[in-house]
C-alpha positions as CSV (number, residue, x, y, z in Angstrom):
1,X,-23.9,28.9,8.2
2,X,-22.4,27.7,4.9
3,X,-18.9,26.1,5.1
4,X,-17.7,28.6,7.7
5,X,-16.6,27.2,11.0
6,X,-18.7,28.3,13.9
7,X,-16.9,29.6,17.0
8,X,-18.1,28.7,20.4
9,X,-16.5,29.0,24.0
10,X,-14.5,25.8,23.1
11,X,-13.3,26.7,19.8
12,X,-14.4,26.1,16.3
13,X,-16.8,23.3,15.4
14,X,-15.6,21.6,12.2
15,X,-17.8,22.1,9.1
16,X,-18.8,19.1,6.9
17,X,-15.9,20.1,4.4
18,X,-13.4,20.0,7.2
19,X,-14.9,16.7,8.4
20,X,-14.3,15.2,4.9
21,X,-10.9,16.8,4.5
22,X,-10.1,15.0,8.0
23,X,-11.5,11.7,6.9
24,X,-9.5,12.0,3.5
25,X,-6.2,12.7,5.3
26,X,-6.8,9.9,7.6
27,X,-7.4,7.5,4.9
28,X,-4.1,8.8,3.3
29,X,-2.1,8.3,6.5
30,X,-3.7,4.8,7.0
31,X,-2.8,3.6,3.4
32,X,0.7,4.7,3.9
33,X,0.9,2.8,7.1
34,X,-0.3,-0.2,5.5
35,X,2.2,0.0,2.8
36,X,4.9,0.6,5.2
37,X,4.0,-2.5,7.1
38,X,4.6,-4.8,4.2
39,X,7.3,-7.6,4.6
40,X,10.6,-6.7,3.0
41,X,13.2,-8.9,1.7
42,X,15.4,-8.0,4.7
43,X,12.8,-9.7,6.8
44,X,13.3,-13.1,5.0
45,X,14.5,-15.9,7.4
46,X,16.6,-18.9,6.2
47,X,18.0,-21.9,8.0
48,X,21.6,-20.9,8.5
49,X,22.9,-24.2,9.4
50,X,25.9,-25.2,7.0
51,X,25.4,-22.1,5.0
52,X,28.1,-19.9,3.8
53,X,26.9,-16.6,4.5
54,X,29.0,-14.6,2.1
55,X,27.6,-16.8,-0.7
56,X,24.2,-16.3,0.7
57,X,24.4,-12.6,0.6
58,X,25.6,-12.7,-3.2
59,X,22.7,-14.9,-3.9
60,X,20.3,-12.8,-2.1
61,X,21.7,-9.7,-4.1
62,X,21.0,-11.8,-7.3
63,X,17.7,-12.7,-6.4
64,X,16.6,-9.3,-5.1
65,X,17.9,-8.2,-8.8
66,X,15.3,-10.5,-10.2
67,X,12.6,-9.2,-7.9
68,X,13.1,-5.5,-9.3
69,X,11.4,-6.9,-12.4
70,X,8.1,-6.9,-10.8
71,X,6.2,-3.9,-12.0
72,X,5.2,-2.2,-8.6
73,X,4.4,1.1,-10.1
74,X,2.1,-0.6,-12.8
75,X,0.4,-2.4,-10.3
76,X,-0.2,0.8,-8.2
77,X,-1.5,2.5,-11.4
78,X,-3.9,-0.2,-12.2
79,X,-5.0,-0.3,-8.6
80,X,-5.5,3.7,-8.7
81,X,-7.6,3.5,-11.9
82,X,-9.8,0.6,-10.8
83,X,-10.2,1.9,-7.3
84,X,-11.1,5.3,-8.8
85,X,-13.9,3.8,-11.0
86,X,-15.3,1.8,-8.3
87,X,-15.1,4.5,-5.7
88,X,-16.8,7.0,-8.1
89,X,-19.7,4.6,-8.8
90,X,-20.2,3.9,-5.1
91,X,-19.8,7.6,-4.3
92,X,-22.4,8.6,-6.9
93,X,-25.0,6.3,-5.5
94,X,-24.2,6.8,-1.7
95,X,-26.1,9.2,0.5
96,X,-23.7,12.3,1.5
97,X,-21.1,11.4,-0.7
98,X,-20.2,12.5,-4.3
99,X,-18.6,10.7,-7.3
100,X,-15.4,12.8,-6.9
101,X,-15.0,12.0,-3.2
102,X,-15.4,8.3,-3.9
103,X,-13.2,8.3,-6.8
104,X,-10.5,9.8,-4.8
105,X,-11.0,7.4,-1.9
106,X,-11.1,4.6,-4.3
107,X,-7.9,5.7,-5.9
108,X,-6.0,5.9,-2.8
109,X,-7.3,2.5,-1.7
110,X,-6.3,1.1,-5.1
111,X,-2.9,2.6,-5.1
112,X,-2.2,1.1,-1.5
113,X,-3.4,-2.2,-2.7
114,X,-1.4,-2.1,-5.8
115,X,1.9,-1.1,-3.8
116,X,1.2,-3.8,-1.1
117,X,0.6,-6.5,-3.9
118,X,3.8,-5.5,-5.7
119,X,6.0,-5.7,-2.7
120,X,4.5,-8.9,-1.7
121,X,5.3,-10.3,-5.2
122,X,8.9,-8.9,-4.8
123,X,9.3,-10.8,-1.8
124,X,7.8,-14.0,-3.2
125,X,10.2,-13.7,-6.0
126,X,13.2,-13.4,-3.7
127,X,11.9,-16.5,-1.6
128,X,11.4,-18.5,-4.7
129,X,14.8,-17.9,-6.1
130,X,16.5,-18.6,-3.0
131,X,14.7,-22.0,-2.6
132,X,15.7,-22.7,-6.2
133,X,19.4,-22.0,-5.0
134,X,18.9,-24.6,-2.3
135,X,18.2,-22.4,0.7
136,X,15.6,-23.4,3.2
137,X,13.3,-20.3,3.7
138,X,11.4,-20.4,7.0
139,X,9.0,-17.7,6.6
């Protein structure tokens, strides 16, 4: 049989390679969904009572500028590297897996975590900045 799909009256039965590719694709899509679901600075809620909203918008823009200093890309790169190492090690000792597949899965997971952590840090910087400027951040 090898790696060729077997045809039946219901269609092709996926090979082991096909199933691994589907798992890999699912992991990528899941990871992107997790990152997309992160809180953004547009979701920050403040107590607006007595707040000059035009002044708030200026302060928010300033605070978002500070948040751009968070090295999101660097966190993602570090996450990919550490995830690849751990995933490769796990893949090399797991039945039915290989080190390359484990490294790839680990790298994707690490990138996702790094991006998520970086975005979370950016939101934290903006919230702390706004608090420092006297706003009551509610979330």
